PLY file of the C-alpha trace (Angstrom):
ply
format ascii 1.0
element vertex 205
property float x
property float y
property float z
element edge 204
property int vertex1
property int vertex2
end_header
0.00 0.00 0.00
1.37 3.40 -0.94
2.25 6.07 1.61
-0.37 8.36 0.07
-3.04 5.89 1.21
-1.51 5.02 4.59
-1.13 8.60 5.90
-4.85 9.50 5.65
-5.73 6.27 7.47
-3.24 7.04 10.24
-4.56 10.57 10.60
-8.14 9.27 10.78
-7.15 6.74 13.47
-5.40 9.40 15.55
-8.36 11.75 15.18
-10.83 9.10 16.34
-8.58 8.15 19.26
-8.24 11.78 20.36
-12.02 12.21 20.13
-12.59 9.14 22.31
-10.11 10.41 24.88
-11.74 13.84 25.11
-15.37 12.70 25.05
-17.18 14.08 28.08
-19.75 12.08 30.06
-23.37 13.00 29.58
-24.93 13.98 32.90
-28.63 13.63 33.64
-30.87 14.11 36.65
-30.18 10.54 37.68
-26.40 10.31 37.38
-25.14 13.83 38.06
-24.12 13.08 41.67
-22.85 9.54 41.08
-20.11 8.50 43.51
-20.96 11.09 46.18
-21.69 10.27 49.81
-25.45 10.49 50.28
-24.93 10.85 54.03
-22.68 13.89 53.72
-23.96 17.23 54.95
-23.49 18.72 51.51
-23.16 17.51 47.91
-21.73 18.95 44.70
-24.37 19.59 42.04
-21.99 21.15 39.54
-22.72 18.41 36.99
-26.49 18.58 37.41
-28.92 20.27 35.01
-30.98 23.29 35.97
-34.07 22.46 37.97
-37.04 21.55 35.78
-40.23 23.57 35.98
-41.77 20.68 37.91
-39.89 17.82 39.59
-39.66 14.91 37.17
-40.97 11.50 38.26
-38.09 9.30 39.46
-37.36 5.60 38.86
-38.02 3.52 41.99
-35.14 1.07 42.16
-35.43 -1.73 39.61
-39.21 -2.05 39.96
-39.97 -0.36 36.66
-42.22 2.03 38.57
-41.95 5.80 38.52
-42.64 7.82 41.64
-44.02 11.35 41.69
-41.77 13.97 43.26
-44.59 16.51 43.39
-44.00 20.23 43.09
-41.76 22.97 44.52
-43.05 24.34 47.82
-41.97 27.14 50.14
-43.01 27.32 53.78
-42.89 31.09 53.48
-42.13 33.21 50.44
-40.05 36.39 50.48
-43.34 38.31 50.37
-44.70 36.52 53.44
-47.19 34.14 51.80
-47.16 30.76 53.55
-47.23 27.17 52.27
-47.18 27.98 48.58
-46.41 25.35 45.97
-46.36 25.20 42.20
-44.00 25.29 39.24
-40.90 27.29 38.42
-40.40 29.51 35.40
-38.26 28.23 32.55
-34.51 28.29 33.36
-32.87 31.47 32.10
-29.42 33.03 32.27
-30.95 36.50 32.08
-33.78 36.57 34.58
-34.34 35.24 38.10
-36.69 32.29 38.29
-40.21 32.62 39.63
-42.35 30.20 41.63
-45.89 30.31 40.25
-48.59 29.12 42.61
-52.36 29.35 42.76
-53.25 33.00 43.19
-49.77 34.48 42.87
-46.06 34.15 42.31
-42.75 34.77 44.07
-39.28 35.41 42.73
-36.82 32.89 44.17
-33.12 33.51 44.61
-30.07 31.39 43.73
-29.83 29.99 47.27
-33.43 28.74 47.05
-32.71 27.03 43.73
-29.41 25.53 44.88
-30.85 24.16 48.11
-33.89 22.70 46.35
-31.55 21.12 43.79
-29.34 19.51 46.43
-32.36 17.91 48.06
-33.96 16.93 44.75
-30.95 15.28 43.13
-30.03 13.49 46.35
-33.58 12.12 46.62
-33.51 10.86 43.05
-30.26 9.03 43.79
-31.57 7.53 47.06
-34.66 6.20 45.26
-32.46 4.25 42.86
-31.78 1.96 45.82
-34.75 2.69 48.10
-34.65 1.68 51.78
-36.68 -1.44 52.56
-38.86 0.49 55.00
-39.90 2.88 52.26
-40.97 -0.01 50.05
-42.89 -1.45 53.00
-44.76 1.80 53.57
-45.48 2.25 49.88
-46.70 -1.34 49.48
-49.22 -0.65 52.25
-50.45 2.50 50.52
-48.60 5.02 52.69
-46.36 7.90 51.58
-46.60 7.01 47.91
-45.19 10.29 46.61
-43.00 13.26 47.55
-43.09 17.06 47.61
-39.99 19.24 47.36
-40.53 21.41 50.42
-38.20 24.22 51.49
-38.14 26.25 54.68
-36.21 29.48 54.16
-35.67 30.92 57.63
-34.57 34.19 56.07
-38.18 34.66 54.94
-39.70 33.58 58.25
-40.03 30.58 60.53
-43.09 29.02 58.86
-42.36 25.53 57.58
-40.82 22.20 58.56
-37.27 21.57 59.73
-36.95 17.91 58.72
-38.56 15.22 56.56
-42.26 15.20 57.40
-45.41 13.26 56.50
-48.45 15.00 55.09
-51.53 12.94 55.81
-51.09 9.29 54.77
-49.81 9.64 51.24
-47.09 12.26 50.98
-43.50 12.76 52.12
-42.43 16.37 52.43
-38.77 16.18 51.45
-37.53 19.14 53.44
-34.53 21.31 52.70
-33.88 24.22 55.04
-31.98 27.46 54.54
-30.59 28.83 57.79
-30.34 32.53 58.58
-26.69 32.48 57.48
-27.63 30.95 54.10
-26.48 27.41 54.91
-28.51 24.71 53.14
-29.48 21.82 55.40
-30.36 18.74 53.36
-31.95 15.34 53.95
-29.53 12.38 54.00
-29.95 8.61 53.80
-29.67 8.31 57.59
-32.24 11.07 58.17
-34.58 9.39 55.70
-34.12 6.03 57.43
-34.89 7.57 60.83
-38.09 9.09 59.42
-39.06 5.76 57.80
-38.41 3.75 60.98
-40.65 6.11 62.93
-43.39 5.86 60.27
-43.25 2.06 60.18
-43.56 1.95 63.96
-46.35 4.54 64.02
-48.36 2.55 61.49
-47.75 -0.82 63.15
-45.88 -2.30 60.20
-42.77 -3.46 62.04
0 1
1 2
2 3
3 4
4 5
5 6
6 7
7 8
8 9
9 10
10 11
11 12
12 13
13 14
14 15
15 16
16 17
17 18
18 19
19 20
20 21
21 22
22 23
23 24
24 25
25 26
26 27
27 28
28 29
29 30
30 31
31 32
32 33
33 34
34 35
35 36
36 37
37 38
38 39
39 40
40 41
41 42
42 43
43 44
44 45
45 46
46 47
47 48
48 49
49 50
50 51
51 52
52 53
53 54
54 55
55 56
56 57
57 58
58 59
59 60
60 61
61 62
62 63
63 64
64 65
65 66
66 67
67 68
68 69
69 70
70 71
71 72
72 73
73 74
74 75
75 76
76 77
77 78
78 79
79 80
80 81
81 82
82 83
83 84
84 85
85 86
86 87
87 88
88 89
89 90
90 91
91 92
92 93
93 94
94 95
95 96
96 97
97 98
98 99
99 100
100 101
101 102
102 103
103 104
104 105
105 106
106 107
107 108
108 109
109 110
110 111
111 112
112 113
113 114
114 115
115 116
116 117
117 118
118 119
119 120
120 121
121 122
122 123
123 124
124 125
125 126
126 127
127 128
128 129
129 130
130 131
131 132
132 133
133 134
134 135
135 136
136 137
137 138
138 139
139 140
140 141
141 142
142 143
143 144
144 145
145 146
146 147
147 148
148 149
149 150
150 151
151 152
152 153
153 154
154 155
155 156
156 157
157 158
158 159
159 160
160 161
161 162
162 163
163 164
164 165
165 166
166 167
167 168
168 169
169 170
170 171
171 172
172 173
173 174
174 175
175 176
176 177
177 178
178 179
179 180
180 181
181 182
182 183
183 184
184 185
185 186
186 187
187 188
188 189
189 190
190 191
191 192
192 193
193 194
194 195
195 196
196 197
197 198
198 199
199 200
200 201
201 202
202 203
203 204
């Protein structure tokens, strides 16, 4: 084979090899915190997409089922309205995002979005390998879906400070922003403590 035919082949091989070496992983809602400690006080969401307008349903382990993650909820908005939930405006690099709820709306800041996101993406990851007690509750018709609840103490004290049940069917997945801006997030251990208490309360132990 002549050199004039070999060189283009070599160049093509090197180009393909370089492309394979520089290919970047594709991050989604369900793999963007892979490898992180789900019991840590904080997680890195730098690889995660912007929050969707509404929380997307999440896969529940290997069951083939999808579980509703509800809506975005604030215990108290910056304007003082309490227990408001709904959808967020479309992500934008130019404008702050807005929480739209029945009868009104509230502009949310970057700390609200970041703290919601840390709770949301951690929950999605936990549900990929759900605790046995959660499956037990769900199989008995309890706590079959979630809501992304946030208490922002900078707005006021209205809200919940930890994972909480709403009636018999809903888990309020609570993130909390302290007065100094720190985001307190649910962890696997906190979730397990909540589940153990629920199983005991409902006589399912």
